[in-house]
C-alpha angles and dihedrals in degrees: 000000000000117000116254116268112254116243112268122217121188114202118200115195131192109232094211095129121318097287098096091051093048090045099052098035099076090052093047092049091047089052090051087059092052092044107032093179095051116140109224130198118181117201110196142111098234117121108277090240091056091053093047093049090060104027119055117234104333111198097213133018116203109193094208132124116220090180143004104214108210127339107245132203087203139330094297105030130077122210098213097179092050090045093053092048090050091049091051089055093043095048092046091066099031098102090059093042089050092052093048094047094048091055089049093051091053091046092052091050093235113184098188138012121213115191128193080196127303105135094194085067092050091049091051089049090052091049089049095049092243122141113250135192129189122212119187145113090232140023129217094237093061092040092052094044090052092052090050089051090053089052095057120103092256096051121115107274092215097063114109093229094048106115128135118253130183123271090243092054091046090055091050089051093050089052093049088051091054092049094049094046091050091055091051091052091055092061114106087238143352109214113208112202115207116290105035141148108270092245090196093170092066120077098190098068126127124189122226134173125273115299123211142112104259109227126231119241106244102164096149092055090046096053089043096051093044093044094230123134119253093247097077139095112249115203122190113209112194134158100190104263096303124118111263126164117221131176110205098178096107097040119116119277097191136032134173091357096307136095117255118220120192121213108211140164114285095249091056093045092052094059099030117111090194107123094220103052123130126188118233088234093062093060096070091206132119110256091248091052089046092053089052093047103055131080098230141008124217109196149126122266107282133145100236098048095041096048093042090049091050092046087057096039093239120154117245130213103193133189119234114258104189098167097053113086094205092060098081095053089048097046095044090056095043092052088058099045106032148033102264143146135191125227132184124257087243092056092051094052093046092045087237102147103092094125093048091049094046091053093051094046089051091049090050123178129353137196110302120245113236117238094230095157094072095074094034094054091043094050090050093053091043089063089061095045095044093051095059092091091243131111114299110170120178 
């Protein structure tokens, strides 16, 4: 008698920075512990090694993009006009793509689709009659709608996304928002990890706790690999996988009687003339462990970095992000649970944040926040997979 088929989960990830991968991975890994024989397909355009660093033993990697998120000028700035043109093109071919993808899901015998947060994949699952769950702290309908509001004549002129668009393009954008929101509403459930945007226009949401892979403090390995003494400040500078030009030349070299060393992306490290710059590649640590091993994190508001920092009890100095609607939910939460301070984009580029950095270094670490959403999300997904009538050991 043939052995029962293991349950099959397909995970579709937005490749808009690394945040969607780092957000979904802890829930998926926890699910693998609950269902050891789970068959796991990952659909995303991240490099394979990046996926495998975050997600344990995926069975199949499909290098395809089922969405693009928003077109960005850099890590902090939305290009609304380019985004709208890209959405127009994407939606023009969407019916055919939904049809094709729904057939693929059936051929692959997928039992459940998890999206963080490509709506095309959710639409295809709906057409194929396959259960689907969204998991994310934001959704593209709300993000696009917010950008459109900033582009209206009454929008604040100092916001990065506030650029006039034609009335016709605005109407097109509003219709695309309605289409995207309708697809999210059709998912069986939209899981909102803490902290998340409110998403008040959706009625299928379910709140869970923070999701992340808490890092391990490996300070000894970090100082050994980077060849610095133990009596230094180590500051991780990360903007979430998006291109962002930074000149560190005028940044402080010492504070509170100790040298400051900045851990930055390899490209920035190569061109920087700052005497205390370290490339991320020199650290030899996973990113989660790196987050847990430094004294301070300098970043933009982003789910993965904020929650991993909070899970490690590491102070955060973050750059304002006025045109990104998720930012308020993230910063409001971080201000309650962590030691953190906001600075302006101009202050970042000038290196004019010594006072804020000094105060955070003096405050030091705080009580870590538990990643309770990992098990909550995994348990919720397991209910779908273990009700398919197939093998579900664990």
